[in-house]
C-alpha positions as CSV (number, residue, x, y, z in Angstrom):
1,M,-11.5,10.3,2.8
2,K,-11.3,10.7,-1.0
3,H,-7.6,11.6,-0.9
4,K,-6.9,8.4,1.3
5,A,-8.6,6.1,-1.2
6,F,-5.7,5.9,-3.6
7,P,-3.0,4.9,-1.1
8,I,-5.2,2.3,0.6
9,S,-6.2,0.8,-2.7
10,M,-2.6,0.7,-4.0
11,T,-1.5,-0.9,-0.7
12,F,-4.3,-3.5,-1.1
13,L,-3.3,-4.1,-4.7
14,W,0.4,-4.7,-3.8
15,G,-0.7,-6.9,-0.9
16,V,-2.7,-9.1,-3.2
17,V,0.0,-9.2,-5.8
18,F,2.8,-10.1,-3.4
19,G,0.5,-12.4,-1.5
20,S,-0.3,-14.5,-4.6
21,A,3.3,-14.4,-5.7
22,M,4.7,-15.6,-2.4
23,H,1.7,-17.8,-1.5
24,S,1.5,-16.1,1.9
25,L,-1.1,-13.5,2.8
26,T,0.8,-12.2,5.8
27,L,4.0,-11.6,3.7
28,G,1.8,-10.0,1.0
29,I,0.3,-7.5,3.4
30,C,3.7,-6.6,4.8
31,M,5.2,-6.2,1.4
32,G,2.2,-4.1,0.3
33,L,2.7,-1.8,3.2
34,M,6.4,-1.5,2.5
35,M,5.8,-0.6,-1.1
36,G,3.3,2.0,-0.1
37,I,5.7,3.5,2.4
38,A,8.6,3.3,-0.1
39,F,6.8,5.3,-2.7
40,G,5.6,7.9,-0.2
41,L,1.8,7.2,-0.5
42,F,1.1,7.7,3.2
43,D,2.8,11.1,3.8
44,S,0.2,13.1,1.7
45,D,-0.7,15.4,4.7
46,K,2.2,17.7,3.8
47,K,1.2,18.0,0.2
48,D,-2.4,18.8,0.9
49,H,-1.6,22.3,2.3
């Protein structure tokens, strides 16, 4: 769980940032997920081995 804390927290951070910038929580969450996927935060299972 420790190695998943950083991607989840970064996605949450981007979601809050985009949500406050766009004044829409749904768009903020979607943009946070897109930023996390774009920077490769969720494919860490290959790097762990």
